[in-house]
KOLGU-4560 file (N, C-alpha, C; in nm, 3 decimals, padded with zeros to 5 digits):
<recs>
<n_xx: -01.430 n_yy: -05.240 n_zz: -02.550 ca_xx: -01.510 ca_yy: -05.314 ca_zz: -02.453 c_xx: -01.604 c_yy: -05.204 c_zz: -02.342 mol: A seq: 1 type: UNK>
<n_xx: -01.704 n_yy: -05.233 n_zz: -02.317 ca_xx: -01.793 ca_yy: -05.144 ca_zz: -02.223 c_xx: -01.770 c_yy: -05.181 c_zz: -02.073 mol: A seq: 2 type: UNK>
<n_xx: -01.697 n_yy: -05.091 n_zz: -01.982 ca_xx: -01.696 ca_yy: -05.113 ca_zz: -01.851 c_xx: -01.800 c_yy: -05.100 c_zz: -01.757 mol: A seq: 3 type: UNK>
<n_xx: -01.826 n_yy: -05.171 n_zz: -01.650 ca_xx: -01.930 ca_yy: -05.141 ca_zz: -01.568 c_xx: -01.882 c_yy: -05.036 c_zz: -01.465 mol: A seq: 4 type: UNK>
<n_xx: -01.757 n_yy: -05.046 n_zz: -01.413 ca_xx: -01.713 ca_yy: -04.971 ca_zz: -01.297 c_xx: -01.591 c_yy: -04.871 c_zz: -01.308 mol: A seq: 5 type: UNK>
<n_xx: -01.576 n_yy: -04.818 n_zz: -01.219 ca_xx: -01.446 ca_yy: -04.719 ca_zz: -01.209 c_xx: -01.388 c_yy: -04.708 c_zz: -01.066 mol: A seq: 6 type: UNK>
<n_xx: -01.286 n_yy: -04.725 n_zz: -01.075 ca_xx: -01.206 ca_yy: -04.709 ca_zz: -00.905 c_xx: -01.140 c_yy: -04.591 c_zz: -00.923 mol: A seq: 7 type: UNK>
<n_xx: -01.153 n_yy: -04.506 n_zz: -00.841 ca_xx: -01.078 ca_yy: -04.373 ca_zz: -00.781 c_xx: -01.019 c_yy: -04.354 c_zz: -00.668 mol: A seq: 8 type: UNK>
<n_xx: -00.904 n_yy: -04.320 n_zz: -00.666 ca_xx: -00.839 ca_yy: -04.234 ca_zz: -00.551 c_xx: -00.802 c_yy: -04.123 c_zz: -00.526 mol: A seq: 9 type: UNK>
<n_xx: -00.837 n_yy: -04.078 n_zz: -00.381 ca_xx: -00.805 ca_yy: -03.930 ca_zz: -00.368 c_xx: -00.724 c_yy: -03.937 c_zz: -00.261 mol: A seq: 10 type: UNK>
<n_xx: -00.655 n_yy: -03.815 n_zz: -00.235 ca_xx: -00.594 ca_yy: -03.795 ca_zz: -00.102 c_xx: -00.637 c_yy: -03.649 c_zz: -00.061 mol: A seq: 11 type: UNK>
<n_xx: -00.617 n_yy: -03.620 n_zz: 00.069 ca_xx: -00.682 ca_yy: -03.526 ca_zz: 00.149 c_xx: -00.646 c_yy: -03.376 c_zz: 00.067 mol: A seq: 12 type: UNK>
<n_xx: -00.548 n_yy: -03.341 n_zz: -00.010 ca_xx: -00.524 ca_yy: -03.248 ca_zz: -00.075 c_xx: -00.602 c_yy: -03.203 c_zz: -00.192 mol: A seq: 13 type: UNK>
<n_xx: -00.671 n_yy: -03.352 n_zz: -00.241 ca_xx: -00.752 ca_yy: -03.350 ca_zz: -00.379 c_xx: -00.894 c_yy: -03.310 c_zz: -00.351 mol: A seq: 14 type: UNK>
<n_xx: -00.944 n_yy: -03.293 n_zz: -00.187 ca_xx: -01.062 ca_yy: -03.241 ca_zz: -00.177 c_xx: -01.080 c_yy: -03.121 c_zz: -00.215 mol: A seq: 15 type: UNK>
<n_xx: -00.984 n_yy: -03.030 n_zz: -00.227 ca_xx: -01.013 ca_yy: -02.868 ca_zz: -00.208 c_xx: -00.992 c_yy: -02.849 c_zz: -00.356 mol: A seq: 16 type: UNK>
<n_xx: -01.018 n_yy: -02.934 n_zz: -00.461 ca_xx: -01.070 ca_yy: -02.906 ca_zz: -00.602 c_xx: -00.964 c_yy: -02.952 c_zz: -00.703 mol: A seq: 17 type: UNK>
<n_xx: -00.865 n_yy: -03.072 n_zz: -00.657 ca_xx: -00.767 ca_yy: -03.121 ca_zz: -00.745 c_xx: -00.810 c_yy: -03.204 c_zz: -00.803 mol: A seq: 18 type: UNK>
<n_xx: -00.726 n_yy: -03.298 n_zz: -00.829 ca_xx: -00.761 ca_yy: -03.422 ca_zz: -00.958 c_xx: -00.793 c_yy: -03.505 c_zz: -00.857 mol: A seq: 19 type: UNK>
<n_xx: -00.879 n_yy: -03.625 n_zz: -00.939 ca_xx: -00.881 ca_yy: -03.772 ca_zz: -00.858 c_xx: -00.785 c_yy: -03.853 c_zz: -00.954 mol: A seq: 20 type: UNK>
<n_xx: -00.728 n_yy: -03.950 n_zz: -00.872 ca_xx: -00.667 ca_yy: -04.062 ca_zz: -01.000 c_xx: -00.737 c_yy: -04.149 c_zz: -01.019 mol: A seq: 21 type: UNK>
<n_xx: -00.788 n_yy: -04.175 n_zz: -01.142 ca_xx: -00.852 ca_yy: -04.276 ca_zz: -01.202 c_xx: -00.784 c_yy: -04.377 c_zz: -01.185 mol: A seq: 22 type: UNK>
<n_xx: -00.787 n_yy: -04.499 n_zz: -01.127 ca_xx: -00.692 ca_yy: -04.657 ca_zz: -01.102 c_xx: -00.749 c_yy: -04.741 c_zz: -01.203 mol: A seq: 23 type: UNK>
<n_xx: -00.850 n_yy: -04.756 n_zz: -01.232 ca_xx: -00.875 ca_yy: -04.874 ca_zz: -01.334 c_xx: -01.020 c_yy: -04.863 c_zz: -01.378 mol: A seq: 24 type: UNK>
<n_xx: -01.040 n_yy: -04.905 n_zz: -01.471 ca_xx: -01.207 ca_yy: -04.937 ca_zz: -01.512 c_xx: -01.216 c_yy: -05.133 c_zz: -01.524 mol: A seq: 25 type: UNK>
<n_xx: -01.320 n_yy: -05.178 n_zz: -01.468 ca_xx: -01.338 ca_yy: -05.300 ca_zz: -01.447 c_xx: -01.483 c_yy: -05.337 c_zz: -01.485 mol: A seq: 26 type: UNK>
<n_xx: -01.469 n_yy: -05.472 n_zz: -01.507 ca_xx: -01.633 ca_yy: -05.534 ca_zz: -01.523 c_xx: -01.689 c_yy: -05.636 c_zz: -01.393 mol: A seq: 27 type: UNK>
<n_xx: -01.570 n_yy: -05.686 n_zz: -01.319 ca_xx: -01.591 ca_yy: -05.778 ca_zz: -01.251 c_xx: -01.500 c_yy: -05.739 c_zz: -01.127 mol: A seq: 28 type: UNK>
<n_xx: -01.522 n_yy: -05.809 n_zz: -00.997 ca_xx: -01.437 ca_yy: -05.784 ca_zz: -00.858 c_xx: -01.301 c_yy: -05.856 c_zz: -00.893 mol: A seq: 29 type: UNK>
<n_xx: -01.309 n_yy: -05.986 n_zz: -00.956 ca_xx: -01.183 ca_yy: -06.039 ca_zz: -00.952 c_xx: -01.089 c_yy: -05.982 c_zz: -01.059 mol: A seq: 30 type: UNK>
<n_xx: -01.141 n_yy: -05.889 n_zz: -01.158 ca_xx: -01.041 ca_yy: -05.779 ca_zz: -01.233 c_xx: -00.973 c_yy: -05.697 c_zz: -01.136 mol: A seq: 31 type: UNK>
<n_xx: -01.075 n_yy: -05.605 n_zz: -01.067 ca_xx: -01.046 ca_yy: -05.513 ca_zz: -00.964 c_xx: -00.898 c_yy: -05.597 c_zz: -00.858 mol: A seq: 32 type: UNK>
<n_xx: -00.953 n_yy: -05.690 n_zz: -00.799 ca_xx: -00.845 ca_yy: -05.765 ca_zz: -00.699 c_xx: -00.727 c_yy: -05.796 c_zz: -00.762 mol: A seq: 33 type: UNK>
<n_xx: -00.754 n_yy: -05.847 n_zz: -00.904 ca_xx: -00.610 ca_yy: -05.872 ca_zz: -00.969 c_xx: -00.514 c_yy: -05.746 c_zz: -00.954 mol: A seq: 34 type: UNK>
<n_xx: -00.584 n_yy: -05.682 n_zz: -01.005 ca_xx: -00.480 ca_yy: -05.535 ca_zz: -01.021 c_xx: -00.450 c_yy: -05.495 c_zz: -00.898 mol: A seq: 35 type: UNK>
<n_xx: -00.513 n_yy: -05.456 n_zz: -00.789 ca_xx: -00.483 ca_yy: -05.390 ca_zz: -00.682 c_xx: -00.370 c_yy: -05.475 c_zz: -00.585 mol: A seq: 36 type: UNK>
<n_xx: -00.411 n_yy: -05.603 n_zz: -00.615 ca_xx: -00.313 ca_yy: -05.727 ca_zz: -00.551 c_xx: -00.186 c_yy: -05.701 c_zz: -00.601 mol: A seq: 37 type: UNK>
<n_xx: -00.157 n_yy: -05.665 n_zz: -00.734 ca_xx: -00.028 ca_yy: -05.634 ca_zz: -00.777 c_xx: 00.011 c_yy: -05.500 c_zz: -00.790 mol: A seq: 38 type: UNK>
<n_xx: -00.047 n_yy: -05.394 n_zz: -00.733 ca_xx: 00.002 ca_yy: -05.275 ca_zz: -00.669 c_xx: -00.019 c_yy: -05.255 c_zz: -00.518 mol: A seq: 39 type: UNK>
<n_xx: 00.071 n_yy: -05.272 n_zz: -00.454 ca_xx: 00.064 ca_yy: -05.340 ca_zz: -00.314 c_xx: 00.115 c_yy: -05.189 c_zz: -00.227 mol: A seq: 40 type: UNK>
<n_xx: 00.147 n_yy: -05.092 n_zz: -00.328 ca_xx: 00.191 ca_yy: -04.954 ca_zz: -00.241 c_xx: 00.055 c_yy: -04.818 c_zz: -00.278 mol: A seq: 41 type: UNK>
<n_xx: -00.002 n_yy: -04.878 n_zz: -00.320 ca_xx: -00.140 ca_yy: -04.789 ca_zz: -00.334 c_xx: -00.220 c_yy: -04.742 c_zz: -00.203 mol: A seq: 42 type: UNK>
<n_xx: -00.181 n_yy: -04.617 n_zz: -00.182 ca_xx: -00.248 ca_yy: -04.586 ca_zz: -00.041 c_xx: -00.304 c_yy: -04.441 c_zz: -00.073 mol: A seq: 43 type: UNK>
<n_xx: -00.430 n_yy: -04.430 n_zz: -00.065 ca_xx: -00.518 ca_yy: -04.320 ca_zz: -00.082 c_xx: -00.603 c_yy: -04.300 c_zz: 00.077 mol: A seq: 44 type: UNK>
<n_xx: -00.656 n_yy: -04.163 n_zz: 00.076 ca_xx: -00.711 ca_yy: -04.126 ca_zz: 00.198 c_xx: -00.847 c_yy: -04.150 c_zz: 00.183 mol: A seq: 45 type: UNK>
<n_xx: -00.913 n_yy: -04.147 n_zz: 00.033 ca_xx: -01.042 ca_yy: -04.153 ca_zz: -00.023 c_xx: -01.043 c_yy: -04.251 c_zz: -00.123 mol: A seq: 46 type: UNK>
<n_xx: -01.138 n_yy: -04.339 n_zz: -00.137 ca_xx: -01.170 ca_yy: -04.447 ca_zz: -00.254 c_xx: -01.292 c_yy: -04.400 c_zz: -00.288 mol: A seq: 47 type: UNK>
<n_xx: -01.319 n_yy: -04.443 n_zz: -00.432 ca_xx: -01.454 ca_yy: -04.404 ca_zz: -00.477 c_xx: -01.486 c_yy: -04.519 c_zz: -00.589 mol: A seq: 48 type: UNK>
<n_xx: -01.581 n_yy: -04.579 n_zz: -00.578 ca_xx: -01.617 ca_yy: -04.659 ca_zz: -00.685 c_xx: -01.753 c_yy: -04.595 c_zz: -00.745 mol: A seq: 49 type: UNK>
<n_xx: -01.751 n_yy: -04.573 n_zz: -00.923 ca_xx: -01.854 ca_yy: -04.540 ca_zz: -01.012 c_xx: -01.882 c_yy: -04.615 c_zz: -01.083 mol: A seq: 50 type: UNK>
<n_xx: -02.061 n_yy: -04.665 n_zz: -01.051 ca_xx: -02.108 ca_yy: -04.759 ca_zz: -01.135 c_xx: -02.145 c_yy: -04.675 c_zz: -01.289 mol: A seq: 51 type: UNK>
<n_xx: -02.085 n_yy: -04.716 n_zz: -01.370 ca_xx: -02.081 ca_yy: -04.638 ca_zz: -01.520 c_xx: -02.245 c_yy: -04.644 c_zz: -01.563 mol: A seq: 52 type: UNK>
<n_xx: -02.306 n_yy: -04.741 n_zz: -01.516 ca_xx: -02.449 ca_yy: -04.752 ca_zz: -01.590 c_xx: -02.560 c_yy: -04.651 c_zz: -01.550 mol: A seq: 53 type: UNK>
<n_xx: -02.514 n_yy: -04.593 n_zz: -01.403 ca_xx: -02.617 ca_yy: -04.539 ca_zz: -01.331 c_xx: -02.557 c_yy: -04.392 c_zz: -01.285 mol: A seq: 54 type: UNK>
<n_xx: -02.395 n_yy: -04.375 n_zz: -01.317 ca_xx: -02.316 ca_yy: -04.276 ca_zz: -01.274 c_xx: -02.318 c_yy: -04.255 c_zz: -01.115 mol: A seq: 55 type: UNK>
<n_xx: -02.367 n_yy: -04.365 n_zz: -01.038 ca_xx: -02.366 ca_yy: -04.349 ca_zz: -00.886 c_xx: -02.258 c_yy: -04.369 c_zz: -00.832 mol: A seq: 56 type: UNK>
<n_xx: -02.194 n_yy: -04.288 n_zz: -00.738 ca_xx: -02.072 ca_yy: -04.286 ca_zz: -00.663 c_xx: -02.094 c_yy: -04.347 c_zz: -00.547 mol: A seq: 57 type: UNK>
<n_xx: -02.006 n_yy: -04.421 n_zz: -00.507 ca_xx: -02.000 ca_yy: -04.518 ca_zz: -00.377 c_xx: -01.850 c_yy: -04.514 c_zz: -00.307 mol: A seq: 58 type: UNK>
<n_xx: -01.874 n_yy: -04.455 n_zz: -00.180 ca_xx: -01.739 ca_yy: -04.447 ca_zz: -00.120 c_xx: -01.707 c_yy: -04.588 c_zz: -00.077 mol: A seq: 59 type: UNK>
<n_xx: -01.560 n_yy: -04.588 n_zz: -00.070 ca_xx: -01.493 ca_yy: -04.703 ca_zz: -00.026 c_xx: -01.419 c_yy: -04.704 c_zz: 00.090 mol: A seq: 60 type: UNK>
<n_xx: -01.437 n_yy: -04.792 n_zz: 00.195 ca_xx: -01.357 ca_yy: -04.762 ca_zz: 00.309 c_xx: -01.229 c_yy: -04.770 c_zz: 00.274 mol: A seq: 61 type: UNK>
<n_xx: -01.157 n_yy: -04.675 n_zz: 00.333 ca_xx: -01.008 ca_yy: -04.671 ca_zz: 00.312 c_xx: -00.913 c_yy: -04.783 c_zz: 00.394 mol: A seq: 62 type: UNK>
<n_xx: -00.974 n_yy: -04.807 n_zz: 00.478 ca_xx: -00.899 ca_yy: -04.910 ca_zz: 00.579 c_xx: -00.881 c_yy: -05.059 c_zz: 00.525 mol: A seq: 63 type: UNK>
<n_xx: -00.975 n_yy: -05.073 n_zz: 00.450 ca_xx: -00.974 ca_yy: -05.212 ca_zz: 00.378 c_xx: -01.054 c_yy: -05.198 c_zz: 00.273 mol: A seq: 64 type: UNK>
<n_xx: -00.978 n_yy: -05.141 n_zz: 00.153 ca_xx: -01.082 ca_yy: -05.118 ca_zz: 00.025 c_xx: -01.109 c_yy: -05.251 c_zz: -00.065 mol: A seq: 65 type: UNK>
<n_xx: -01.028 n_yy: -05.337 n_zz: -00.044 ca_xx: -01.081 ca_yy: -05.468 ca_zz: -00.119 c_xx: -01.204 c_yy: -05.532 c_zz: -00.091 mol: A seq: 66 type: UNK>
<n_xx: -01.225 n_yy: -05.541 n_zz: 00.052 ca_xx: -01.357 ca_yy: -05.622 ca_zz: 00.116 c_xx: -01.471 c_yy: -05.504 c_zz: 00.076 mol: A seq: 67 type: UNK>
<n_xx: -01.467 n_yy: -05.362 n_zz: 00.121 ca_xx: -01.558 ca_yy: -05.269 ca_zz: 00.072 c_xx: -01.558 c_yy: -05.275 c_zz: -00.069 mol: A seq: 68 type: UNK>
<n_xx: -01.482 n_yy: -05.269 n_zz: -00.191 ca_xx: -01.496 ca_yy: -05.305 ca_zz: -00.324 c_xx: -01.604 c_yy: -05.422 c_zz: -00.354 mol: A seq: 69 type: UNK>
<n_xx: -01.567 n_yy: -05.520 n_zz: -00.285 ca_xx: -01.648 ca_yy: -05.643 ca_zz: -00.313 c_xx: -01.779 c_yy: -05.633 c_zz: -00.282 mol: A seq: 70 type: UNK>
<n_xx: -01.803 n_yy: -05.591 n_zz: -00.138 ca_xx: -01.950 ca_yy: -05.568 ca_zz: -00.067 c_xx: -02.030 c_yy: -05.445 c_zz: -00.139 mol: A seq: 71 type: UNK>
<n_xx: -01.940 n_yy: -05.372 n_zz: -00.198 ca_xx: -02.034 ca_yy: -05.235 ca_zz: -00.284 c_xx: -02.062 c_yy: -05.331 c_zz: -00.411 mol: A seq: 72 type: UNK>
<n_xx: -02.002 n_yy: -05.392 n_zz: -00.474 ca_xx: -02.017 ca_yy: -05.457 ca_zz: -00.607 c_xx: -02.135 c_yy: -05.562 c_zz: -00.603 mol: A seq: 73 type: UNK>
<n_xx: -02.156 n_yy: -05.653 n_zz: -00.459 ca_xx: -02.252 ca_yy: -05.735 ca_zz: -00.428 c_xx: -02.392 c_yy: -05.636 c_zz: -00.402 mol: A seq: 74 type: UNK>
<n_xx: -02.381 n_yy: -05.545 n_zz: -00.333 ca_xx: -02.474 ca_yy: -05.467 ca_zz: -00.327 c_xx: -02.536 c_yy: -05.393 c_zz: -00.463 mol: A seq: 75 type: UNK>
<n_xx: -02.462 n_yy: -05.349 n_zz: -00.567 ca_xx: -02.517 ca_yy: -05.294 ca_zz: -00.666 c_xx: -02.549 c_yy: -05.409 c_zz: -00.758 mol: A seq: 76 type: UNK>
<n_xx: -02.516 n_yy: -05.547 n_zz: -00.753 ca_xx: -02.575 ca_yy: -05.617 ca_zz: -00.853 c_xx: -02.689 c_yy: -05.682 c_zz: -00.797 mol: A seq: 77 type: UNK>
<n_xx: -02.719 n_yy: -05.657 n_zz: -00.700 ca_xx: -02.851 ca_yy: -05.758 ca_zz: -00.617 c_xx: -02.989 c_yy: -05.711 c_zz: -00.714 mol: A seq: 78 type: UNK>
</recs>
């Protein structure tokens, strides 16, 4: 199956060249929402959404990642 998006999480110490955590690959917001709702303790300082079709990277608001992910996907798919 071909995935449209990838979601990554990073902590402050990752910014110095450390590894990002690949959280999931998904095709729709509902897939991401379902996964994130089941993982109540995911806490990252920085979030990033990657559009695999273009490899464009999009910063996600760490204060409210669910809303930010949905808004970013809506913007990409316009």
